[in-house]
GUFIVEX-610901 format. One record per residue: residue in one letter; x negated, z negated, y of N, C-alpha, C in turn. Coordinates in steps of 0.1 Angstrom, whole numbers, m for minus. Example, Ala and Ser with C-alpha at 12.3 -4.5 7.8 and 13.67 -1.06 7.14 Angstrom:
   resn     n.X     n.Z     n.Y    ca.X    ca.Z    ca.Y     c.X     c.Z     c.Y
      A    m132     m78     m57    m123     m78     m45    m132     m78     m33
      S    m128     m71     m22    m137     m71     m11    m129     m79       0
//
This chain:
   resn     n.X     n.Z     n.Y    ca.X    ca.Z    ca.Y     c.X     c.Z     c.Y
      M    m399    m375     148    m402    m370     137    m410    m375     127
      L    m413    m380     113    m427    m386     110    m433    m380     107
      E    m442    m381     112    m461    m372     105    m458    m370      91
      P    m464    m363      81    m469    m361      66    m473    m376      64
      S    m481    m380      72    m491    m393      64    m482    m404      66
      T    m470    m408      73    m465    m416      76    m450    m419      65
      I    m451    m408      61    m438    m405      49    m441    m415      39
      P    m434    m426      32    m436    m436      26    m433    m426      13
      E    m443    m429       7    m448    m423      m8    m433    m421     m17
      A    m426    m433     m19    m411    m432     m23    m402    m422     m21
      T    m409    m420     m10    m394    m409      m2    m401    m397      m7
      L    m412    m392      m7    m414    m380     m10    m411    m380     m26
      Y    m413    m386     m31    m409    m390     m44    m398    m385     m46
      A    m387    m394     m41    m376    m388     m43    m372    m373     m41
      Y    m374    m371     m28    m374    m356     m25    m375    m344     m34
      T    m388    m347     m39    m398    m341     m46    m385    m338     m61
      V    m382    m352     m64    m372    m350     m74    m358    m342     m74
      L    m352    m345     m64    m336    m338     m58    m341    m321     m58
      F    m353    m321     m53    m355    m305     m53    m356    m301     m68
      A    m370    m309     m80    m365    m301     m86    m352    m299     m94
      A    m346    m312     m88    m332    m314     m99    m324    m298     m93
      I    m323    m298     m79    m317    m287     m74    m322    m272     m80
      M    m336    m270     m81    m341    m259     m92    m336    m260    m104
      I    m332    m266    m113    m331    m270    m127    m317    m264    m128
      I    m310    m269    m120    m290    m263    m122    m292    m251    m116
      V    m299    m248    m105    m297    m233    m105    m303    m225    m113
      L    m309    m225    m120    m318    m217    m132    m305    m218    m145
      L    m304    m232    m148    m290    m232    m157    m278    m223    m157
      M    m274    m226    m145    m266    m220    m140    m267    m204    m141
      T    m277    m200    m136    m280    m183    m137    m279    m183    m151
      A    m288    m189    m160    m289    m185    m176    m277    m186    m180
      A    m266    m196    m175    m253    m195    m182    m244    m182    m179
      V    m248    m179    m164    m241    m166    m162    m244    m155    m167
      L    m257    m149    m166    m264    m140    m176    m263    m140    m192
      R    m259    m153    m195    m255    m153    m209    m245    m147    m212
      R    m236    m151    m210    m219    m144    m204    m217    m134    m207
      R    m225    m128    m198    m225    m113    m195    m230    m106    m205
      R    m240    m107    m209    m251    m105    m223    m233    m103    m235
      I    m230    m118    m233    m219    m122    m245    m206    m110    m244
      R    m200    m108    m231    m194    m100    m231    m196     m85    m234
      Y    m208     m79    m229    m211     m67    m231    m216     m62    m245
      R    m221     m72    m249    m221     m71    m269    m208     m69    m277
      T    m198     m78    m271    m188     m80    m275    m183     m65    m273
      E    m179     m56    m259    m171     m44    m257    m181     m34    m264
      K    m192     m35    m264    m202     m26    m270    m195     m23    m287
      R    m189     m36    m293    m191     m34    m305    m175     m32    m308
      V    m167     m38    m302    m156     m34    m301    m150     m20    m297
      Q    m162     m12    m289    m158       2    m285    m159       8    m300
      E    m173       5    m305    m174      10    m315    m165      19    m327
      Y    m157       8    m324    m147      12    m339    m130      17    m328
      F    m133       8    m319    m115       7    m318    m112      21    m310
      D    m118      31    m302    m116      41    m299    m113      52    m311
      Q    m119      49    m319    m116      61    m334    m106      58    m339
      W    m103      43    m341     m90      37    m348     m77      33    m338
      L     m81      38    m325     m67      41    m316     m63      55    m324
      G     m74      66    m318     m69      79    m323     m62      82    m336
      D     m67      75    m342     m63      80    m355     m49      76    m355
      L     m46      58    m352     m31      52    m351     m22      64    m341
      L     m29      72    m333     m19      76    m320     m16      91    m328
      L     m20      96    m339     m19     109    m345       0     108    m349
      G       1      98    m355      14      94    m364      22      90    m353
      E      34      83    m357      45      77    m349      45      61    m353
      I      42      56    m343      47      41    m344      56      34    m338
      N      66      24    m345      75      14    m342      73       5    m340
      E      84      m4    m338      82     m21    m345      82     m23    m360
      N      84     m16    m367      81     m20    m383      72     m11    m390
      S      61      m6    m378      53      m3    m384      41     m10    m389
      H      36     m11    m401      22     m20    m407      13     m15    m408
      I       6     m24    m396      m7     m17    m394     m17     m29    m398
      E     m28     m25    m401     m42     m33    m405     m45     m35    m391
      I     m48     m48    m387     m50     m56    m374     m67     m60    m376
      P     m77     m49    m373     m93     m53    m377     m91     m71    m372
      E    m103     m77    m375    m104     m92    m374    m108     m93    m360
      E    m115     m86    m353    m120     m89    m342    m109     m90    m332
      L     m93     m82    m338     m84     m82    m330     m72     m89    m331
      L     m79    m100    m341     m66    m111    m343     m66    m121    m329
      D     m56    m126    m329     m52    m135    m319     m59    m150    m322
      R     m69    m153    m318     m81    m162    m321     m88    m164    m308
      P     m93    m176    m305     m98    m180    m294    m114    m175    m292
      H    m120    m169    m301    m134    m164    m303    m132    m151    m298
      N    m117    m141    m299    m118    m133    m301    m109    m129    m282
      R    m110    m140    m275    m104    m131    m261    m110    m121    m258
      L    m122    m125    m258    m130    m109    m249    m128     m94    m253
      A    m124     m92    m269    m122     m85    m276    m108     m80    m270
      R     m99     m90    m270     m86     m87    m265     m82     m79    m252
      E     m93     m86    m245     m94     m82    m230     m97     m65    m232
      F    m106     m65    m240    m109     m50    m236    m104     m42    m243
      A     m92     m45    m254     m81     m40    m259     m68     m31    m253
      I     m64     m48    m241     m60     m43    m233     m61     m33    m220
      N     m73     m34    m216     m77     m21    m207     m76      m7    m212
      Q     m83     m10    m226     m84       4    m231     m69      12    m235
      L     m60       8    m238     m48       8    m240     m43      13    m226
      I     m41       3    m218     m36       9    m206     m47      21    m193
      N     m52      25    m201     m59      35    m195     m62      47    m203
      T     m57      40    m217     m55      57    m228     m42      59    m223
      K     m33      51    m218     m16      53    m218     m16      60    m204
      K     m26      61    m194     m19      69    m179     m25      84    m182
      N     m28      85    m194     m34      96    m199     m26     107    m206
      L     m13     101    m207      m9     105    m224       8     104    m218
      I      15     114    m227      33     112    m221      38     114    m234
      G      50     117    m237      60     114    m249      54     106    m259
      Q      59     108    m273      54     101    m284      39      92    m285
      A      32      97    m279      19      93    m280      15      84    m267
      A      24      79    m259      27      68    m248      32      61    m254
      R      44      63    m261      50      55    m265      44      45    m275
      N      37      51    m285      29      45    m299      18      40    m289
      V       8      41    m278       4      31    m270      10      15    m270
      I      22      19    m262      32       6    m264      34      m2    m273
      Q      36       6    m279      43      m1    m294      32      m6    m300
      L      17      m4    m302       7      m7    m308       3     m20    m298
      Y       5     m19    m284       1     m32    m274      11     m42    m283
      R      23     m43    m283      32     m49    m290      25     m54    m303
      L      27     m48    m312      25     m51    m326       8     m60    m327
      L       2     m56    m317     m12     m64    m315     m13     m76    m311
      G      m1     m77    m307      m1     m94    m300      m5     m94    m287
      L      m4     m85    m277     m13     m85    m266      m4     m88    m256
      R      10     m81    m257      18     m90    m247      19    m101    m245
      K      17    m110    m255      14    m127    m251       4    m130    m242
      T      m7    m123    m244     m20    m127    m237     m13    m122    m223
      S      m6    m113    m223      m7    m106    m204       3    m118    m205
      W      16    m120    m210      24    m131    m204      19    m141    m197
      D       7    m150    m209       1    m159    m207      m4    m159    m194
      K      m8    m149    m190     m16    m146    m174      m5    m149    m160
      F       7    m138    m168      19    m140    m159      20    m152    m159
      T      24    m163    m164      29    m178    m163      19    m187    m157
      S       2    m180    m157      m7    m189    m152      m4    m196    m136
      P     m10    m206    m131     m11    m210    m120     m16    m208    m110
      L     m29    m194    m117     m40    m193    m112     m33    m180    m104
      W     m34    m174     m92     m28    m164     m87     m35    m148     m93
      Y     m47    m151     m93     m59    m139     m99     m52    m134    m114
      R     m51    m145    m124     m42    m143    m135     m29    m136    m135
      K     m23    m141    m126      m8    m143    m124      m4    m129    m121
      A     m12    m120    m109     m12    m108    m106     m20    m100    m118
      R     m26    m100    m122     m33     m93    m134     m25     m92    m148
      G     m15    m102    m150      m4    m105    m160       6     m97    m154
      I       9     m95    m146      19     m87    m142      18     m73    m143
      Y       5     m65    m135      m1     m55    m137       1     m51    m151
      E      m4     m55    m163      m3     m52    m171      11     m50    m184
      L      17     m61    m178      31     m59    m181      42     m47    m179
      Y      38     m41    m164      45     m34    m159      42     m18    m162
      M      21     m19    m166      18      m9    m171      22      m7    m184
      M      26     m14    m193      31      m9    m207      41     m14    m208
      E      54     m14    m196      65     m13    m192      76     m23    m208
      Q      74     m34    m201      75     m42    m207      90     m49    m197
      R      98     m38    m195     109     m39    m190     118     m53    m189
      D     117     m55    m203     123     m70    m203     118     m83    m195
      T     105     m79    m187     101     m90    m180     106     m91    m164
      G     114     m77    m163     116     m75    m147     121     m88    m139
      G     129     m94    m148     137    m102    m140     130    m116    m137
      A     121    m118    m147     110    m127    m141     100    m124    m135
      I      95    m115    m133      88    m104    m127      92    m104    m109
      G     108    m103    m111     110    m101     m95     111    m112     m89
      K     111    m124     m96     112    m133     m88     104    m140     m78
      H      91    m131     m84      77    m134     m73      72    m120     m65
      T      84    m114     m62      83    m103     m52      77    m107     m36
      N      84    m124     m36      84    m127     m21      69    m140     m23
      H      62    m137     m28      51    m149     m35      42    m154     m22
      R      38    m162     m20      30    m167     m11      18    m161     m14
      N       9    m157     m26      m1    m148     m22       0    m135     m25
      A      m5    m125     m14      m2    m110     m10      m1    m103     m23
      Y     m13    m108     m33     m19    m101     m43      m7     m97     m51
      V      m3    m108     m55       8    m112     m66      22    m108     m61
      R      25    m107     m52      37    m103     m44      41     m87     m47
      A      25     m81     m41      20     m68     m46      23     m61     m54
      E      20     m68     m64      22     m66     m77      35     m66     m85
      A      39     m78     m81      54     m75     m82      65     m69     m79
      Q      62     m64     m65      66     m53     m62      66     m38     m65
      T      52     m39     m72      52     m22     m81      61     m26     m89
      A      60     m37     m98      64     m36    m111      77     m33    m107
      L      86     m39     m98     102     m36     m99     104     m21     m97
      L      98     m17     m88      99      m2     m86      94       7     m98
      A      82      m1    m109      80      10    m120      91       8    m130
      F      97      m6    m132     110      m7    m141     123      m1    m133
      E     127      m4    m125     140       2    m117     139      13    m111
      G     130      21    m105     129      31     m92     136      23     m81
      F     144      33     m74     150      29     m62     157      18     m60
      E     163      18     m73     172       1     m70     160      m8     m72
      G     147      m8     m73     140     m18     m73     142     m23     m57
      L     143     m18     m48     139     m20     m35     147     m29     m31
      R     156     m35     m36     166     m44     m35     160     m58     m28
      F     145     m60     m33     134     m72     m28     134     m72     m15
      L     134     m60      m6     137     m60       4     146     m67      11
      G     157     m72       9     168     m80      10     161     m92      17
      G     155     m96       6     153    m110       3     136    m118      12
      L     132    m105      18     114    m108      19     111    m114      29
      T     108    m124      29     102    m132      40      91    m131      43
      Q      82    m126      35      61    m123      35      60    m109      40
      P      47    m108      49      48     m92      55      42     m82      46
      M      47     m73      48      39     m62      40      28     m52      47
      N      16     m55      41      10     m44      48       8     m33      48
      N       1     m25      51       1      m8      58       0      m3      44
      W     m14     m13      39     m14      m7      23      m5      m7      15
      Q      m1     m21      13      12     m22       3      23     m10       6
      Q      24      m8      17      37       3      23      36      13      14
      L      20      17      14      15      31      12      17      34      m2
      K      11      21     m10      13      22     m26      26      25     m28
      L      37      16     m19      51      20     m30      61      30     m21
      L      54      37     m11      60      51      m8      53      61     m15
      E      39      61     m18      32      69     m27      45      68     m42
      Q      46      56     m45      52      53     m58      62      61     m57
      L      69      57     m48      89      62     m47      89      78     m47
      H      77      80     m43      76      98     m37      73     104     m54
      A      73     101     m62      72     106     m83      89     102     m88
      L      95      98     m77     109      96     m85     119     104     m77
      D     130     100     m79     140     110     m80     147     103     m67
      P     151     107     m55     159      98     m44     172      91     m50
      G     170      77     m45     184      71     m54     190      59     m39
      N     194      50     m43     205      45     m36     198      37     m26
      F     202      43     m11     198      37       2     206      27       8
      E     220      23      m1     224      14       8     223       5      15
      G     212      m2      15     208     m16      16     197     m11      28
      L     197       1      36     190       7      44     193       0      62
      P     206      m3      64     214      m7      76     208     m19      75
      Q     209     m28      63     204     m43      59     192     m46      64
      W     182     m35      59     165     m36      62     161     m35      72
      L     169     m23      80     168     m24      92     171     m31     106
      G     177     m45      98     182     m54     109     180     m67     100
      S     163     m63      91     159     m75      86     150     m88      98
      A     145     m97      97     141    m105     106     122    m106     102
      N     124     m94      92     109     m94      88     104     m82      93
      D      97     m82     104      93     m70     108      84     m59      99
      S      80     m65      90      72     m52      83      85     m44      72
      V      96     m55      71     107     m47      61     112     m39      71
      V     113     m44      85     123     m32      92     111     m17      98
      I      99     m19      97      92      m6      95      90       1      88
      F      88      m4      73      92       0      60     104       7      58
      A     116       1      62     129       7      59     131      19      70
      L     121      23      79     122      31      90     114      41      84
      K     103      36      75      96      49      71     106      56      61
      L     113      47      54     120      54      43     131      62      48
      A     136      59      58     149      69      69     142      77      73
      E     125      79      78     121      93      82     117     101      70
      I     114      98      59     108      99      47     117     108      39
      Y     127     106      42     139     108      31     156     110      41
      Q     150     111      55     162     117      59     172     113      61
      Q     178      99      62     187      93      56     196      90      76
      L     197     102      81     206     110      92     220      97      97
      Q     223      92      87     233      79      87     229      66      94
      V     219      62      94     207      53     101     206      56     113
      R     210      66     116     202      71     131     205      61     142
      E     217      54     144     221      42     153     212      30     149
      E     210      25     136     203      12     141     184      21     138
      A     182      30     136     168      32     139     167      36     157
      T     179      39     160     176      39     177     175      21     184
      R     185      13     177     182       2     181     169      m5     179
      C     162       1     169     150      m3     170     137       0     177
      L     143       8     192     139      10     199     132      m3     208
      Q     144     m11     209     143     m22     218     139     m37     210
      H     134     m34     201     127     m46     192     114     m52     199
      P     110     m62     198     102     m67     208      88     m69     198
      N      84     m57     187      75     m61     177      70     m42     188
      S      59     m42     191      53     m27     195      48     m20     182
      H      50     m24     171      49     m16     157      63      m9     152
      V      67     m19     152      81     m14     151      89      m3     162
      R      86      m6     173      95       4     184      84      20     181
      E      72      18     178      63      28     177      67      37     163
      Q      73      27     150      81      36     138      90      40     143
      A      97      33     148     113      41     152     115      53     165
      V     101      52     169      98      66     175      99      77     168
      K      90      73     156      82      87     146      99      88     139
      T     109      81     133     118      83     126     125      86     135
      L     128      87     146     142      94     154     135     110     155
      V     124     111     161     119     120     161     123     133     150
      H     126     126     134     127     133     121     145     133     120
      I     146     122     126     165     121     117     172     121     133
      G     167     122     144     176     121     158     181     132     160
      D     190     133     168     204     145     171     195     152     187
      E     205     160     189     197     167     201     196     151     215
      E     202     141     210     197     132     221     187     124     221
      A     179     127     209     164     124     206     155     118     219
      G     153     137     230     144     137     233     146     130     244
      K     161     128     249     165     118     262     160     102     259
      L     161     104     244     162      88     243     146      85     245
      L     137      92     240     122      88     242     117      90     259
      A     126      98     259     124      99     272     128      87     286
      E     135      82     279     143      68     288     130      58     283
      Q     126      57     270     119      46     264     102      50     268
      Y      96      56     275      87      58     275      80      48     290
      P      82      49     301      83      40     311      77      24     308
      T      85      18     297      88       5     297      80       3     285
      E      71      16     278      65      13     263      44      10     270
      T      37       6     255      29       1     259      18      16     257
      E       7      14     264       0      29     264      m2      37     251
      H      m4      25     239      m3      34     227      13      41     222
      N      21      33     225      33      38     224      37      51     231
      R      30      54     242      35      61     252      25      75     250
      K      15      74     240       8      85     232      19      92     226
      V      25      81     215      32      82     197      44      92     208
      I      54      84     222      61      96     228      61     108     228
      L      50     115     234      49     124     240      45     131     229
      E      36     128     218      34     135     203      50     138     198
      G      56     127     202      67     128     195      77     147     204
      L      76     142     215      86     150     223      82     165     221
      E      70     168     216      66     177     210      75     188     203
      H      84     181     197      90     186     185     103     183     185
      V     112     174     199     124     173     201     124     176     218
      A     118     178     224     123     181     238     127     190     243
      T     138     191     252     147     203     253     147     200     274
      D     152     214     276     155     217     287     156     202     299
      A     166     199     296     171     182     299     160     173     301
      Q     147     175     298     138     167     299     125     172     308
      R     134     185     313     119     190     323     117     181     335
      G     125     175     342     120     163     352     114     153     348
      F     115     149     339     103     134     331      92     140     330
      L      92     155     324      77     156     316      72     162     330
      E      78     169     344      69     172     353      62     163     363
      T      71     149     358      66     137     364      51     135     357
      T      55     135     342      40     131     333      32     139     333
      L      37     153     340      24     161     345      16     158     357
      A      21     149     364      16     145     378       6     138     377
      S       6     131     360      m2     116     359     m20     116     359
      D     m23     107     366     m37     105     368     m46     107     354
      D     m37     105     343     m46     107     326     m45     123     324
      P     m58     124     326     m62     137     318     m54     140     305
      A     m51     133     294     m51     132     280     m37     136     282
      V     m27     125     292     m13     128     295     m11     141     299
      Q     m15     146     313     m15     157     318     m15     172     309
      L     m26     171     299     m28     180     289     m14     182     281
      Q      m9     171     274      m1     168     266      10     171     272
      S      14     169     282      24     173     290      24     188     293
      A      17     190     293      14     204     296      19     214     284
      R      16     212     273      17     216     260      31     214     257
      I      41     201     259      52     201     261      64     213     268
      I      57     212     275      64     221     290      62     236     284
      S      49     243     281      48     252     275      56     256     260
      R      58     247     254      63     250     240      75     247     240
      C      84     237     245      97     234     246     109     239     255
      L     101     239     268     108     247     279     110     258     284
      K     119     265     286     127     278     290     115     282     303
      G     108     292     298      97     293     310      88     288     314
      G      81     281     305      73     266     301      60     269     308
      E      53     281     303      42     285     309      42     293     323
      A      54     295     326      54     299     339      53     286     351
      I      59     275     346      60     260     348      48     258     354
      I      38     257     343      24     253     343      15     268     352
      A      17     279     354       8     287     360      13     284     377
      A      27     283     379      29     278     391      25     266     397
      K      22     262     389      18     245     390       1     245     395
      A      m5     255     386     m17     260     390     m25     266     397
      L     m16     274     405     m14     280     419     m15     271     432
      A      m6     263     429      m3     255     439     m14     243     440
      Q     m20     242     432     m34     231     429     m38     234     420
      P     m47     246     420     m62     248     409     m68     238     399
      E     m69     227     408     m81     213     398     m66     202     398
      P     m64     198     390     m67     205     374     m62     212     367
      Y     m51     218     369     m41     229     362     m47     241     361
      R     m55     250     364     m56     259     363     m68     258     347
      Q     m73     247     345     m78     243     334     m69     243     322
      I     m59     232     326     m50     231     317     m43     243     313
      L     m41     252     324     m36     265     318     m42     274     304
      L     m55     275     316     m62     280     303     m65     273     289
      H     m64     262     288     m67     257     278     m48     260     266
      I     m38     258     275     m28     267     273     m27     275     262
      Q     m29     285     271     m30     299     267     m43     302     258
      S     m51     295     255     m59     297     247     m56     291     233
      N     m42     280     233     m40     275     221     m26     277     220
      P     m24     287     217      m8     290     214      m2     284     209
      A      13     282     209      21     275     199      18     284     184
      R      20     274     171      18     282     161      38     284     154
//
């Protein structure tokens, strides 16, 4: 490494100029970002000063496609009004969330009369994923159902955010019928998206489940898991056989959900199936099976439960004892006899069972 005294003067000068240039660029970029934020803040404040009052007055009447509305200069479709129109879209969406009936329909009509649908459509057709996803959100929130065909083509989009919004939009437009996208889905559905879709469906009247057998045989593991959840929640007993086959699925997460589903839609054979599945399962899925057996076990599973009761795992022993006590005839007497023959650990297990009776 060169000593400071040996560094050529020209090199020091070049480094100094480079450092100064970098500092100037950073300062200019920071100033530009801050200026943009100030402009956005001032624009939103200016628009908000009249927009809420203006919107409130309009919503008191009835708005339709033939209504003549005096559009403020700040909301006209002009390049310099972009931020104001973005603010207007956000305000309309937030307002609509809290309205029903005619007032909600007025918000939708105002959205169209202001030409804001075109702004949302331009986002939807953008090649940038975040603009596309936002455009889809705005279109379905403002109930632009005629865009459902175009949006439906993006339910299998390579970007997770775009396809999540597209799938949500399809359900918003078509209800349970919108689940048809599952038939052609090759991209994964993460747990959060599945939860969102299930929550969205919860508010709707149960619809058509004709595609359920096909979805349960999908090559997309996440589709199979979601279909199993649908079968469980909506008690689709007609797919019991397909759900049973999922116990042999190579994906352990699919098998886990299959166990949970069969607990809810299975017949008297459910306990037998879970007991047979137990030896070949992962440690996590064994726990799920024991939790499920607490609801479906019968005297036919006595031999299996006595085997698991003798396990070296205290948690398995306790869970097995709980199942025996709650599901088998004379179950507590079985545990008591075990405790008499082998006080440790079964005496403590018996005390625990007695202090926590079945509700």
